[in-house]
C-alpha positions in Angstrom: 27.7 -4.4 -14.7 25.9 -1.2 -13.7 26.9 0.6 -16.9 25.1 -2.0 -19.0 21.8 -1.5 -17.3 19.1 0.2 -19.5 17.7 2.7 -17.1 15.1 3.7 -19.6 13.8 0.2 -19.5 13.8 0.2 -15.7 11.8 3.5 -15.7 9.2 2.1 -18.1 8.9 -1.1 -16.0 8.4 1.0 -12.9 5.9 3.1 -14.7 4.0 0.1 -15.9 3.9 -1.5 -12.4 2.8 1.8 -10.9 0.1 2.2 -13.5 -1.3 -1.3 -12.8 -1.0 -0.9 -9.1 -2.8 2.4 -9.0 -5.6 1.2 -11.2 -5.9 -2.0 -9.2 -6.1 0.0 -5.9 -9.2 1.8 -7.2 -11.1 -1.5 -6.9 -9.4 -3.5 -4.1 -10.2 -1.3 -1.1 -13.9 -1.2 -2.2 -13.9 -5.0 -2.3 -12.4 -5.2 1.2 -14.7 -2.6 2.8 -18.0 -3.2 0.9 -17.8 -6.9 1.7 -18.1 -6.1 5.4 -20.7 -3.3 4.9 -22.9 -5.8 3.0 -22.5 -8.3 5.8 -23.6 -5.6 8.3 -26.6 -4.7 6.2 -27.6 -8.4 5.8 -27.1 -9.1 9.5 -29.6 -6.3 10.3 -32.0 -7.8 7.7 -31.8 -11.3 9.2 -32.3 -10.0 12.7 -35.2 -7.6 12.0 -36.9 -9.4 9.1 -37.4 -6.0 7.4 -37.6 -6.5 3.7 -36.3 -3.0 3.1 -33.0 -4.0 4.6 -32.9 -7.0 2.1 -33.4 -4.6 -0.8 -30.7 -2.4 0.6 -28.3 -5.3 1.0 -28.9 -6.5 -2.5 -28.3 -3.1 -4.0 -24.9 -2.6 -2.4 -24.0 -6.2 -3.0 -24.6 -5.6 -6.8 -22.1 -2.7 -6.8 -19.7 -4.9 -4.8 -19.9 -7.6 -7.4 -19.2 -5.2 -10.3 -16.2 -3.9 -8.6 -15.0 -7.3 -7.5 -14.8 -8.5 -11.1 -12.7 -5.6 -12.3 -10.4 -5.9 -9.3 -9.6 -9.5 -10.0 -8.7 -8.7 -13.6 -6.2 -6.0 -12.7 -4.8 -8.1 -9.9 -3.9 -11.0 -12.2 -2.1 -8.7 -14.5 -0.2 -7.2 -11.6 1.1 -10.6 -10.5 2.1 -11.5 -14.0 4.3 -8.4 -14.2 6.6 -9.9 -11.6 7.5 -12.6 -14.2 7.6 -10.3 -17.2 9.2 -7.0 -16.2 10.9 -8.1 -13.0 12.2 -11.7 -13.7 15.4 -11.2 -11.8 13.4 -10.2 -8.7 11.2 -13.3 -9.2 14.3 -15.5 -9.4 16.1 -14.0 -6.5 13.2 -13.8 -4.0 10.5 -16.1 -5.5 11.1 -18.7 -2.7 10.0 -16.2 -0.1 7.7 -13.8 -2.0 5.8 -16.6 -3.7 4.8 -18.4 -0.5 2.3 -15.9 0.8 1.0 -15.2 -2.7 0.4 -19.0 -3.1 -1.4 -19.2 0.2 -3.5 -16.2 -0.8 -4.6 -18.0 -4.0 -5.1 -21.5 -2.5 -6.7 -20.6 0.7 -8.1 -17.1 0.9 -9.2 -16.6 -2.7 -10.8 -20.0 -2.9 -12.7 -19.3 0.3 -13.9 -16.0 -1.1 -14.8 -17.4 -4.5 -16.7 -20.5 -3.1 -19.0 -18.4 -1.0 -19.2 -15.6 -3.6 -21.6 -17.8 -5.7 -23.8 -18.5 -2.7 -23.9 -14.9 -1.8 -25.0 -13.7 -5.2 -27.2 -16.6 -6.4 -28.3 -18.1 -3.2 -31.1 -15.7 -2.4 -34.3 -17.7 -1.8 -32.4 -20.9 -2.5 -30.7 -21.3 0.9 -31.9 -20.3 4.3 -31.4 -16.7 5.6 -28.8 -17.8 8.1 -26.9 -19.9 5.5 -26.9 -16.9 3.1 -25.7 -14.6 5.8 -22.9 -17.0 6.7 -21.8 -17.0 3.0 -21.8 -13.2 2.9 -19.6 -13.1 6.0 -17.3 -15.7 4.5 -16.8 -13.6 1.4 -15.9 -10.6 3.6 -13.5 -12.8 5.6 -12.0 -14.3 2.5 -11.5 -10.9 0.8 -9.6 -9.6 3.8 -7.6 -12.9 4.2 -6.4 -12.3 0.7 -5.2 -8.9 1.7 -3.4 -10.4 4.7 -1.1 -12.6 2.6 -0.5 -9.9 -0.1 0.4 -7.3 2.5 2.7 -9.8 4.3 4.6 -10.2 1.0 4.8 -6.5 0.6 5.8 -6.0 4.2 8.7 -8.4 3.6 9.8 -6.2 0.8 9.9 -3.3 3.2 11.7 -5.3 5.9 13.2 -8.6 4.8 13.3 -11.2 7.6 13.3 -14.9 8.0 15.6 -15.7 5.0 19.2 -16.3 4.0 21.1 -15.8 0.8 22.2 -18.9 -1.1 25.5 -18.0 -2.9 25.5 -21.1 -5.1 22.1 -20.1 -6.7 22.4 -16.4 -6.1 18.9 -16.2 -4.6 17.3 -15.6 -1.2 15.7 -18.6 0.5 13.2 -18.7 3.4 14.4 -20.0 6.7 11.7 -18.9 9.1 8.1 -18.7 7.7 6.8 -17.5 11.1 9.2 -14.5 11.1 7.8 -13.5 7.8 4.2 -13.8 9.0 4.7 -12.2 12.4 6.9 -9.3 11.3 5.8 -6.1 13.0 6.2 -4.2 9.8 3.9 -6.6 7.9 1.3 -6.6 10.7 1.2 -2.8 10.9 1.1 -2.6 7.1 -1.9 -4.9 7.0 -4.0 -3.2 9.7 -3.3 0.3 8.3 -4.1 -0.7 4.7 -7.3 -2.7 5.5 -8.7 -0.1 7.9 -8.1 2.6 5.3 -10.0 0.4 2.8 -12.9 0.2 5.2 -12.8 4.0 5.4 -12.7 4.3 1.6 -15.7 1.9 1.1 -17.7 3.9 3.7 -17.0 7.0 1.7 -18.4 5.2 -1.4 -21.7 4.5 0.4 -21.7 8.1 1.8 -21.2 9.6 -1.7 -24.0 7.6 -3.4 -26.4 8.0 -0.5 -25.7 11.8 -0.4 -26.6 11.9 -4.1 -29.9 10.2 -3.4 -30.7 12.8 -0.7 -29.8 15.6 -3.0 -32.2 14.2 -5.6 -34.9 13.5 -3.0 -34.9 9.8 -4.0 -34.9 6.7 -1.8 -34.7 8.8 1.4 -35.2 6.0 3.9 -32.7 3.8 2.0 -30.1 6.6 1.9 -30.5 7.4 5.6 -30.2 3.8 6.7 -27.1 3.3 4.5 -25.5 6.4 5.8 -26.1 5.4 9.4 -24.2 2.2 9.0 -21.6 3.5 6.7 -20.8 6.6 8.8 -20.5 4.6 12.0 -18.2 2.0 10.3 -16.3 4.9 8.6 -15.8 6.8 11.8 -14.5 3.8 13.7 -12.3 2.9 10.7 -10.9 6.5 10.3 -9.9 6.6 14.0 -8.2 3.3 13.6 -6.4 4.5 10.5 -5.0 7.4 12.5 -3.8 5.0 15.2 -2.3 2.4 12.8 -0.7 5.2 10.8 1.2 6.3 13.8 2.4 2.7 14.3 3.3 2.4 10.7 5.5 5.5 10.8 7.2 4.3 14.0 8.2 1.0 12.3 9.4 3.0 9.3 11.6 5.0 11.6 13.2 1.8 12.9 13.7 -0.1 9.6 13.4 2.5 6.9 14.8 5.7 8.4 15.4 7.2 5.0 11.7 7.0 4.2 10.8 8.8 7.4 13.4 11.5 6.7 12.0 12.0 3.2 8.4 12.2 4.6 9.5 15.1 6.7 12.1 16.6 4.3 14.5 16.3 7.3 18.1 16.7 6.1 20.0 17.3 9.3 19.0 15.3 12.3 18.0 17.0 15.6 17.3 16.1 19.2 14.5 16.8 19.8 12.9 17.0 16.3 9.7 18.7 15.4 7.1 17.5 12.9 6.3 19.7 9.9 2.6 20.4 10.0 2.8 22.4 6.8 5.5 23.7 4.6 6.7 24.8 1.2 9.7 22.9 -0.1 12.8 24.3 -1.8 12.9 22.0 -4.8 16.6 22.8 -5.5 17.7 21.3 -2.2 20.2 18.4 -2.5 21.8 16.2 0.1 25.0 17.8 1.5 24.5 21.3 0.3 23.9 24.4 2.4 20.5 25.4 1.1 17.4 25.5 3.4 15.1 22.6 2.5 12.0 24.9 3.2 10.8 28.2 1.9 8.6 28.3 4.9 7.3 25.7 7.4 5.2 25.3 10.5 6.5 22.7 13.0 5.0 20.9 16.0 7.9 20.9 18.5 9.3 17.5 19.5 6.4 15.6 17.8 8.7 13.8 15.3 10.9 12.5 18.1 7.9 11.2 19.9 6.5 9.5 16.7 9.8 8.0 15.7 11.3 6.9 19.0 8.5 7.3 21.6 10.8 9.7 23.4 10.3 13.5 23.0 13.9 14.4 23.4 15.4 11.7 21.2 17.5 12.2 18.0 15.9 11.5 14.6 18.4 11.1 11.8 18.1 13.2 8.7 19.0 12.5 5.1 22.5 13.9 5.4 23.1 11.7 8.5 22.0 8.6 6.6 23.9 9.4 3.4 27.2 10.6 4.8 27.1 9.0 8.2 27.1 10.4 11.7 29.8 9.2 14.0 28.3 10.8 17.2 25.1 9.0 16.7 26.8 5.8 15.5 25.1 5.9 12.1 26.9 4.3 9.2 26.4 6.3 6.0 25.5 5.0 2.6 29.0 5.8 1.3 30.5 3.2 3.7 27.7 0.8 3.0 28.5 1.0 -0.7 32.2 0.1 0.0 31.1 -2.9 2.0 28.4 -3.8 -0.6 31.0 -3.8 -3.4 33.1 -6.1 -1.4 30.1 -8.4 -1.0 29.5 -8.3 -4.8 33.2 -8.9 -5.5 33.3 -11.8 -3.0 30.2 -13.4 -4.6 31.7 -13.1 -8.1 35.0 -14.6 -7.0 33.3 -17.4 -5.1 31.3 -18.4 -8.3 34.5 -18.2 -10.4 36.5 -20.3 -8.0 33.7 -22.9 -7.8 33.6 -23.1 -11.5 37.3 -24.1 -11.7 37.2 -26.3 -8.5 39.5 -24.1 -6.4 38.0 -24.7 -3.0 40.5 -22.7 -1.1 39.9 -19.5 -3.1 36.1 -20.3 -2.9 36.3 -20.4 0.8 38.1 -17.1 1.1 35.7 -15.4 -1.3 32.7 -16.8 0.6 34.1 -15.5 3.9 34.5 -12.0 2.3 30.9 -12.2 1.0 29.4 -13.3 4.2 31.2 -10.6 6.2 29.6 -7.9 4.0 26.4 -9.6 2.8 24.1 -7.3 4.8 25.1 -4.5 2.5 24.9 -6.5 -0.8 22.3 -4.1 -2.4 24.5 -1.0 -1.8 27.2 -2.6 -4.0 25.1 -1.9 -7.0 24.6 1.8 -6.4 26.6 4.3 -8.4 26.4 7.1 -5.8 25.3 7.6 -2.2 22.6 10.1 -3.3 20.9 7.3 -5.2 19.7 5.9 -1.9 17.6 9.1 -1.4 14.0 8.8 -2.8 12.4 11.8 -4.4 11.6 14.0 -1.4 9.0 16.4 -2.7 6.6 13.7 -3.9 6.8 11.8 -0.6 6.6 15.0 1.6 3.5 16.3 -0.1 1.8 12.9 -0.6 2.2 12.2 3.1 0.5 15.6 4.0 -2.3 15.0 1.5 -3.0 11.7 3.1 -3.0 12.9 6.7 -5.0 16.1 5.9 -7.7 14.1 4.1 -7.8 11.5 6.9 -8.5 14.3 9.4 -11.2 15.7 7.2 -12.9 12.3 6.9 -13.2 12.0 10.7 -14.9 15.4 10.9 -17.2 14.5 7.9 -18.4 11.3 9.6 -19.0 13.0 12.9 -21.0 15.8 11.3 -23.1 13.3 9.2 -23.9 11.2 12.3 -24.9 14.2 14.3 -27.2 15.5 11.6 -28.7 12.0 11.0 -29.5 11.8 14.7 -31.2 15.2 14.5 -32.9 14.2 11.2 -31.5 17.4 9.6 -29.1 16.0 7.0 -31.3 16.3 3.9 -31.6 20.0 4.7 -27.9 20.6 4.2 -27.3 20.6 0.4 -23.8 22.0 0.6 -22.7 19.3 3.0 -24.4 16.6 0.9 -22.5 17.9 -2.2 -19.3 17.6 -0.1 -20.2 14.1 0.9 -21.0 13.2 -2.7 -17.4 14.0 -3.8 -15.8 12.6 -0.6 -15.3 9.2 -2.3 -13.0 10.8 -4.9 -11.1 12.5 -2.0 -10.8 9.0 -0.4 -9.3 7.7 -3.7 -6.7 10.5 -3.6 -5.8 9.7 0.0 -5.5 6.0 -0.8 -3.1 6.6 -3.8 -1.1 9.1 -1.8 -0.6 6.6 1.0 0.8 4.0 -1.5 3.1 6.6 -3.0 4.6 7.2 0.4 5.0 3.5 1.0 6.4 2.5 -2.4 8.2 5.5 -3.7 9.5 6.1 -0.2 11.6 2.9 -0.2 13.2 3.6 -3.6 15.7 2.7 -5.0 15.0 -0.7 -3.4 12.9 -3.5 -4.6 13.9 -5.3 -1.4 15.0 -2.9 1.3 18.8 -2.6 1.4 19.3 -5.9 -0.5 18.0 -5.6 -4.1 17.8 -2.3 -6.1 15.2 -2.0 -8.8 18.0 -1.7 -11.4 19.0 -5.3 -10.6 15.5 -6.7 -10.1 14.4 -5.9 -13.7 14.1 -8.3 -16.7 16.5 -8.2 -19.6 14.1 -6.5 -22.0 14.5 -3.5 -24.3 12.8 -0.3 -23.3 10.6 -0.3 -26.4 8.9 -3.5 -25.6 8.1 -2.4 -22.1 6.9 1.0 -23.3 4.5 -0.7 -25.7 3.0 -2.8 -22.8 2.7 0.4 -20.7 0.4 2.0 -23.3 -1.5 -1.2 -23.9 -2.3 -1.5 -20.2 -3.1 2.2 -20.1 -5.7 1.7 -22.8 -7.0 -1.5 -21.3 -7.3 -0.3 -17.7 -8.9 3.0 -18.8 -11.5 1.0 -20.9 -12.2 -1.2 -17.9 -12.6 1.8 -15.6 -14.9 3.5 -18.1 -17.0 0.3 -18.4 -17.2 -0.1 -14.6 -18.3 3.5 -14.2 -21.0 3.1 -16.8 -22.3 0.0 -15.2 -22.1 1.5 -11.7 -23.8 4.7 -12.7 -26.6 2.9 -14.5 -27.2 0.7 -11.5 -27.1 3.7 -9.2 -29.6 5.6 -11.4 -31.9 2.6 -11.3 -31.7 2.6 -7.5 -32.5 -0.1 -4.9 -36.0 -0.6 -6.2 -34.7 -1.9 -9.5 -34.0 -5.6 -10.2 
């Protein structure tokens, strides 16, 4: 079965999904964060009655609306790809994965869309308080949408609340609450949404800094910066906290991802965290090469992060691939043996059911159930396939953390200079602030690379490899759609940038 898989098609399907997701994530965090920033601005307007705050609110709301429209378009395409390029995935886990997505569409998106019209077209048609309520409901609805989508993604990282139906060869939900209350899903949501708030704050900082550099709309820019930098600073501190929680949960349920993030091949007790390092790209699991050309480590920090104990053992890639008897770690090689027994048992069960041999079916089902926890490993060709691409994850993680630290400092400096009324006299800092949004985009995409590439080769952690989750399409068809989407998304991005830049050049005084 494995030999017949078209890996070229799988790679094109992965590339198409990655392309769509990365374009989609340019727009989504802006939607999540700008919705709340607009609500903050309008709340100040309603409380003070200052018409300048109303102009400020409407300006940022216009940019929010432009971004919202493009984000919806890319999001719809992303969901369709589950049915086109990943139909086996949709069949096997649609009972579980589809539930939170359905709730997102029925409840959260309709809440958001209903009040969206009032927010944009209700100025001077409804009372101030009614309009403010609509703006807050759009913010709440936007982020409720993120809740259900990230619950679905969190389940892919840590599948809970389900069982496998051998008759239909699909996973079925048994405990919806376990899906919703999964610590992995919760930490995933709070980290992603807080990073979105940070990203949107950088968007406001970038545009407002540009206005200060051009000596335009000075009061508007300073007011916008005061709110955005305060919101951004609080968000960035929360991102750091939730990032630590996210890494802790990864250590528990996705230890291979954590080992790849640190390029840790041989586990230690205690284990230091690599602050910076240069990787040896020729390093492979099980060989004698040093994984680093050079590195700087923080002693015992990784043990504290992973286990909340500074002298604890953190498994490395070799421990997870080949096993570690002393630490009671089952290696991928043994999991593959059990996984192949599960696959064989499932095949024998279906064959016996087809001919009505209940005794043989019962024996085969017993074999399957005994080894079903390792089902996904039965489709791997080698133990090394369970190791994601370490350099990409290692460097992406450090880019994300380094930029996150930089953003905290940036917000602090901006707030200090705003308080001293000295910010417009710092052109170099303002130029740095003007490009900070693009650095925020890099940090956002790097975080998703760690999250998604870090769990490869799994579509569903430990249960369903991407090679099995794919559709039965030829590689040429998928390659064509990749380039179609590349052209489409690039055109949409260019269109949005043109509309955005035109609106920004007009400024808050324009209609």
